[in-house]
C-alpha positions, 0 to 999 in steps of 0.5 A: 720352817716352823711357826708358833701358834699358841705356843704349839710347834707346827711343822709347815713343811709336812705336807700331804706328800710327806703323809703319803711318803710316811705311809709308803715307808710304813707299808714297806717296813710292815711287808719286809717284817712279814717276809722275815717272820714268814721265813722264820715260821716256815723254817721252824715248821720244816722239821717234817719236810721230806728229803728227796733226790735233786739235780742242779740245773742252774748254778751261777753268780748273781752279780750285786746291783750297784756295788751290792754283794754277789749272791748265788743263783741256784736252781734244782729239779726234784721229783715227787710222785713222778712229777717234776718240780723246780725250785731256786730256794737255797735255804730259809733266809741265810744272809751271808753266803760264801758264794764260790764255795756254795757254787762249787758244792752245787755245780750244774748237773750235780746230784744232791739232796733237797727237802720239800714240804709234804703239804705244799710239794712246790716248796723246796730247799737245798739246805733245811737251815737258815738264820733264826737270829737274822730273821728275828732281827730283820722282822723286829727292825722293820716293824720297829721302823714302821711303828716309829714312823707312825708314832712320830708322823701321826701321833706325836705331831697331832699332840703338838 
């Protein structure tokens, strides 16, 4: 419901709860955008990652929650300087997997190649690739939603 006060439109329904909800949306979108950009930065810096032998230890379908798409769940073990590490990262932010083909390619017990970060040995992937465009779009979309929410909730509303 709107009331008019000196020709200014004021939203009565925008209570403190709406302010809290807006802040939650803004923070969530900022984090989502940060994770997309972080994956993008890691992908760009991964050109110097070291290739090593790995063994697939888990290869299964992760069923989509509430009708969402299925995704692959693959874990692999790799050795660096006689120390064993485990990772479940397939690549750098691919969004659309051919799950059955991927699980066939990375079946449990299979010897494969993996790539690890020489500066952070616990960081490793099976495929040294990812979707640059997807990460950029997700980052800008999430940050855009945060900025729009901030503008309409805190700046434009104050101007009246």
